[in-house]
N, C-alpha and C positions, 0 to 999 in steps of 0.2 A: 276245706274242713272235712273232718271225718264223719261218716254217717253215725247217727246216734242209735244206741241199742234201745229196744222198747222199754226196758226197765228204767231207763233214765228219762223217758218222756212223760210229761205230766198229763197230757190229754189223751182220751180214747181215740180221737181223730188222728193224732200224731202216731199212736201205736198202729192204727189201721194203715196209714200211709207206709209205715216202715214194713209191716207184714206184707203188703202188696208188692213192695219193691224188693223184698228179700229174695235172694236167689237169682236176681237179674244180672249179677256181676258188678253192680254199682258199688264202688268203694269210696271214691272221693268226688266232690263236685263243687262248683261255685255256688255261692249262696242263692243266687237268682239266675242261674244260667240254664242252658239246655245241654243234654248229652245223650249218648246212645249206649244202651247196654242190652245184651241179649236180643238185639234186633228191634227193640222198642225205643221210641223216642221218650225221653224222660224230662220233665220239667222240675227243677229243683227249687224248693222253697224252704229256707231255713234248714238246709241240709237234709230235708225229708223229701223223698221222691214220690211223685205222683205219676202214674203211668198213663200216658195219653193214648187214646184210641184202643184201649183194652176193652174186650167184651166181658162184662161181669154179670153173673146171675146173682141178684140180691133177693134173698128170701126174707119175708117179713118186712119188706120195704115200706109198708104203709103204717108201721108202728112208729113210736116216738123216735127212737134212735135210728132205725132203718131209714126213715124219711129224711132225716138230717144227712145221713150218708149219701143217699141218692141226690139230694140237693147239692151237696159238695162236689160229687163226681159227675153229675149229668152233663156238664159242659166239656169234660175232657175224656170221658169214656162212654162206650155204648152199653147202656144199662137195660137189663130186663128185670123187672120187678115181679116176683112170683109171690103172691100173698093170698091167703084164704079169706081175708077181710072178716076176721072174727071180732069180738068185742074190743080187741086191742088195736085193730087196724082201721084206718080211715083214708081212703083214696083222696078225699078232698084236701087232706093235709099237703098234697103235692100238686094242687090245682095251679099254683103259681109257676110251675115248670112243666105243665102239660105239653106233650109233644117232644120233650127232651129225653124221654125214656119210653120203653114199651111195657105195658102192664099185662100180666097173664094171671087170671084168678086160678088158684090151685092150692092144694094141701101138700105139705112136704112128706106126710105119711102115706100118700097115694103113690105107690110105686109106678104105676102106668103114667100118671101125669108128670112125675119127676123124670122118668125115662124119656118121655116125649120132649120135654123142654131141654134137658141136658144134652140130648143127642144133637141139638142145634150147634153145639160147639161153643165153648167158653174158655177164656183165659183164667178165670177164677170164679169160685162160688164164695159169697160172703153170706153166712147164715145168721140172720137176726131173728128168724121165726122161732117163737117160743110162747108157751103158755106162761103167764106170770101172775103176780099178786099172791102172796102167801096165803091169805084167807081162802082164796079159791082153790089152792092146792090141797088144803086140809079137807074141804068138803067134796072135792071131785078129783081125786088123784089120778084116775085112769086117763083123763084128758091130758094131764101133764106128762105122764109116761108115754102116751101115744105120740105127742108132738115133740117133747124135749129129748126123748131117748130114741124111740122107734123112728120118728121123722128124721132125726139127725143121722141115724144109721142108713136110712134110705138114701139120703143125700151123699153120704160118704161112699156107699156102694156104687152109686151112679158116677161119682167123681172118679173112682178107681177104674170102673169099666171103661169110661171115656177118656181116661188118662189126662185129666185136668191137672195142670201144673200147680195150682194153688187152691187151698180150701181154708177159709178163715172162719172160725167158729166163735160167735159171740153168744154168751150164755146168760142165764139168769140164776139167781140164788136158789130158786126152787129145785134146780138140778142137784145142788149140793145138799 
C-alpha cells in the first residue's frame, strides 16, 4: 500500500507518524510488517510508519496532547520530555509510564537550557510547548509571545545549529 499524505489522515497522531517518517525514503510497505529506510528500522501500522529507536526531544510533553504523544512513542523511541511544568503541564499525567522516558524541567525560551539539551543529539524535536487558553492570551499576551513565538524560535535555531533532521511544530490557536 502507498503511504498516505497527512492531508488525508483524520487523526493528529496519524499526521504525527507521517511527519516523523517523512524523508526516510519509505514509499511502500506491508500493512503490518517491518522495513528499513534511511538506516532506521520502521514498523508499519496501517501504512503509517513509526520510527523505532529514534531519539526524540518532546517539548511540552506534560501537557494534554504532549503526554499522549509520549505515551504512544515511549515504547518504541527514546524520549526526552522537556517541560516547564506551568499551569498546563502535569508530570503526574505520565506516572503510568515512569522510567520509559527522561524528564528535564526547562523553558523553551531559555536559550542556555535549550542549547544544553539539544546538544545531546536528537533525531527530531516535536514541539508541543505553548501557552494556551484564549482568555489567558487576552489578559497576559507577553507570556504567549515569549513561549509561542520566541520559544519556538529558540528551538528552531538550536535545531539548525545542531543539524537536526526533523522539527515538528504543533501549535495553538493563540498563535494565529
